[in-house]
C-alpha positions in Angstrom: -26.4 -13.0 138.1 -28.5 -14.8 140.8 -27.5 -13.9 144.3 -29.1 -13.9 147.8 -29.7 -10.7 149.7 -30.8 -10.2 153.3 -34.1 -8.3 153.8 -35.5 -7.2 157.2 -39.0 -8.2 158.5 -41.5 -5.6 159.7 -42.2 -4.8 163.3 -45.9 -5.3 164.0 -47.9 -2.6 165.8 -51.0 -3.1 168.0 -54.0 -0.9 167.2 -54.3 2.4 168.9 -57.2 4.9 168.8 -55.3 8.2 168.5 -58.3 10.3 167.5 -60.2 10.0 170.8 -57.5 11.3 173.3 -56.2 13.9 170.9 -59.7 15.2 170.2 -60.5 15.3 173.9 -57.3 17.3 174.6 -58.1 19.7 171.7 -61.7 20.3 172.9 -60.4 20.9 176.5 -57.7 23.3 175.3 -59.1 25.3 172.4 -62.4 27.2 172.4 -65.2 25.8 170.2 -65.2 27.1 166.6 -63.4 26.6 163.3 -59.9 26.2 164.8 -61.0 23.5 167.2 -62.9 21.7 164.5 -59.9 21.9 162.2 -57.6 20.4 164.8 -60.1 17.6 165.5 -60.2 16.7 161.8 -56.4 16.7 161.8 -56.4 14.2 164.7 -58.8 12.0 162.9 -56.7 12.2 159.8 -53.6 11.2 161.8 -55.5 8.2 163.1 -56.4 7.2 159.6 -52.8 7.6 158.4 -51.7 5.2 161.2 -54.2 2.6 160.2 -53.2 2.9 156.6 -49.5 2.6 157.4 -49.5 0.0 160.1 -52.9 -1.7 160.2 -52.6 -3.7 156.9 -50.0 -5.6 154.8 -48.0 -3.2 152.6 -47.0 -4.0 149.1 -43.2 -4.0 148.3 -43.5 -0.8 146.3 -42.4 2.9 146.5 -46.0 4.0 147.2 -46.0 2.0 150.4 -42.8 3.7 151.5 -44.6 7.0 150.9 -47.5 5.9 153.2 -45.1 5.1 156.0 -43.1 8.3 155.5 -46.3 10.5 155.4 -47.3 9.1 158.8 -43.8 9.6 160.2 -43.8 13.2 158.9 -47.1 13.8 160.6 -45.8 12.4 163.9 -42.8 14.8 163.7 -45.2 17.7 162.9 -47.5 17.1 165.9 -44.8 16.2 168.5 -44.0 19.8 169.5 -47.7 20.9 169.5 -49.0 18.4 172.1 -47.7 17.6 175.6 -47.3 13.8 175.0 -46.4 12.2 178.4 -47.8 9.7 180.9 -49.1 12.6 183.0 -50.7 14.7 180.4 -51.7 13.4 176.9 -51.1 9.7 177.3 -51.0 7.5 174.2 -49.5 4.1 174.7 -48.0 2.4 171.6 -47.3 -1.4 171.6 -44.9 -3.0 169.1 -43.7 -6.5 168.7 -39.9 -7.3 168.2 -39.4 -7.9 164.5 -37.1 -10.9 165.0 -39.0 -12.6 167.8 -41.1 -15.6 166.6 -42.5 -16.4 170.0 -42.0 -19.7 171.8 -43.9 -22.8 172.8 -44.1 -21.6 176.4 -44.5 -17.8 176.0 -45.8 -15.1 173.8 -43.9 -12.8 171.5 -41.6 -10.0 172.9 -43.6 -6.8 173.0 -43.0 -3.4 174.5 -45.7 -0.9 175.3 -44.6 2.7 175.9 -46.4 6.0 176.3 -43.8 7.7 174.0 -44.2 9.3 170.7 -40.4 8.9 170.2 -40.9 5.1 170.5 -43.6 5.2 167.8 -41.4 7.2 165.5 -38.4 4.9 166.0 -40.6 1.8 165.2 -42.2 3.4 162.1 -38.7 4.3 160.9 -37.6 0.7 161.4 -40.4 -0.4 159.1 -39.3 2.2 156.6 -35.8 0.6 156.6 -37.4 -2.9 156.5 -39.6 -2.1 153.5 -36.7 -0.4 151.7 -34.7 -3.6 152.1 -37.6 -5.7 150.8 -38.2 -3.5 147.8 -34.4 -3.7 147.0 -34.5 -7.5 147.2 -37.3 -7.6 144.6 -35.4 -5.8 141.9 -34.2 -7.4 138.7 -30.4 -7.2 138.8 -30.2 -8.3 135.2 -30.9 -4.7 133.9 -29.5 -1.3 134.6 -32.8 0.1 136.0 -33.1 -2.7 138.6 -29.4 -2.3 139.7 -29.9 1.5 140.2 -33.1 0.9 142.2 -31.6 -1.8 144.4 -28.6 0.3 145.2 -30.9 3.3 146.1 -33.1 1.3 148.4 -30.3 -0.5 150.2 -28.6 2.9 150.8 -32.0 4.2 152.1 -32.3 1.2 154.4 -28.8 1.6 155.7 -29.3 5.3 156.4 -32.6 4.8 158.2 -31.1 2.0 160.5 -28.1 4.2 161.2 -30.4 7.1 162.2 -32.3 4.8 164.6 -29.0 3.7 166.1 -28.0 7.4 166.7 -31.4 8.5 168.2 -33.3 5.6 169.7 -31.9 5.7 173.3 -32.6 9.5 173.6 -36.0 9.0 172.1 -37.1 6.3 174.5 -35.2 7.1 177.8 -35.3 3.4 178.5 -34.0 0.0 177.1 -35.8 -0.8 173.8 -36.6 -4.3 172.4 -33.6 -6.0 170.9 -34.5 -5.3 167.3 -34.2 -1.5 167.7 -31.4 -1.4 170.2 -28.3 0.5 168.8 -26.2 -2.6 168.4 -28.8 -4.4 166.3 -29.8 -1.5 164.0 -26.1 -0.7 163.6 -25.5 -4.2 162.3 -28.5 -4.0 160.0 -27.2 -0.7 158.7 -23.8 -2.3 157.9 -25.5 -5.3 156.1 -27.6 -2.9 154.0 -24.4 -0.9 153.2 -22.6 -4.1 152.1 -25.5 -5.1 149.9 -25.6 -1.6 148.3 -21.8 -1.9 147.6 -22.3 -5.4 146.1 -24.9 -3.9 143.7 -22.4 -1.1 142.8 -19.9 -3.9 142.0 -22.5 -5.8 139.8 -23.3 -2.6 137.9 -19.6 -1.8 137.3 -19.1 -5.4 136.0 -22.2 -5.1 133.8 -21.0 -1.8 132.5 -17.6 -3.3 131.8 -15.7 -0.7 133.7 -12.0 -0.9 134.3 -10.8 -3.9 136.2 -9.1 -1.7 138.8 -12.4 0.0 139.6 -14.4 -3.3 139.7 -11.7 -4.8 142.0 -11.9 -1.8 144.3 -15.7 -2.0 144.6 -15.5 -5.8 145.3 -12.9 -5.2 147.9 -15.0 -2.7 149.7 -18.0 -4.9 149.6 -15.9 -7.8 151.0 -14.8 -5.6 153.9 -18.3 -4.5 154.7 -19.6 -8.1 154.6 -16.7 -9.2 156.8 -17.4 -6.5 159.4 -21.1 -7.4 159.3 -20.4 -11.1 159.8 -18.2 -10.3 162.8 -21.0 -8.2 164.4 -23.7 -10.8 163.6 -21.7 -13.5 165.5 -22.8 -11.8 168.7 -26.4 -11.1 167.8 -28.5 -14.0 169.0 -31.7 -12.3 168.1 -31.0 -12.1 164.3 -32.1 -15.0 162.1 -29.5 -17.8 162.1 -29.6 -18.0 158.2 -28.1 -14.5 158.0 -24.6 -15.6 159.1 -23.8 -18.1 156.3 -25.1 -15.6 153.7 -22.7 -12.9 155.0 -19.8 -15.3 155.2 -20.4 -16.5 151.6 -20.8 -13.0 150.4 -17.5 -12.0 152.0 -15.7 -14.8 150.3 -17.4 -14.2 147.0 -16.5 -10.5 146.9 -12.9 -11.3 147.9 -12.7 -13.8 145.0 -14.1 -11.2 142.6 -11.6 -8.6 143.7 -8.7 -11.1 143.3 -9.9 -12.1 139.8 -10.2 -8.5 138.5 -6.8 -7.7 140.1 -5.3 -10.7 138.3 -6.7 -9.4 135.0 -5.1 -6.0 135.7 -1.8 -7.8 136.6 -1.9 -9.7 133.3 -2.5 -6.4 131.4 0.6 -5.0 133.1 2.6 -8.2 132.3 2.9 -9.0 136.0 2.4 -12.7 135.4 3.7 -13.8 138.9 1.1 -11.6 140.5 -1.6 -12.8 138.2 -0.9 -16.4 139.1 -0.7 -15.6 142.8 -4.1 -13.9 142.8 -5.8 -16.8 140.9 -4.6 -19.4 143.3 
């Protein structure tokens, strides 16, 4: 069944030399020797991880997700070990808004912050974006593709929800529109709706009971309806998203009514069957 799904674009990061300031801090803090050399190597490795994760186009593949997550894990690991702040170890990270295309009279919307929490939130955004892109590439004509798509849409939904819950405390200031709680909350809901639609497609392909298929379609319709309502007030999201969500809401409602009508026919409730098909 051919169907359209919403995927999320990447945020773009500006280049940062993390190795130099980290190495300088390490050399000033630790006595020369094996320990200092080991920490300097770790700083250089972190810099390489960032370049690998953010400094080149990523394939829509699980291995690319692993690259992003490895860098994110390293950020989490070093955060408590170094005094990252504007006054001590100052590393400024610059990221572009994922949904800003720039304008004729101005550049793109960028935000530069000396905050490791900001870097972590932006990297996580790209994890969610990549998961949505991998999900959209799956072949929904077979069982393996359906399972993979559901898994990646669920991952994307969870990642965007986590950013919603943590971004303001991580930044201590207003973020760009793409990672503000309202936007990532809406993205999380869209991804959840798409995961639910895939569950519906799998149930239909597996010829499960009509009552189960109808329930899954109803839930997907509700999620799409809620996402549509939220998107109506999001001027920063692409305009083409709204009609997709509206169409999906109606399509899932229609599928739910159809399978409920089949159930009514089986139960010889012919009036209900006709009513649901109208």
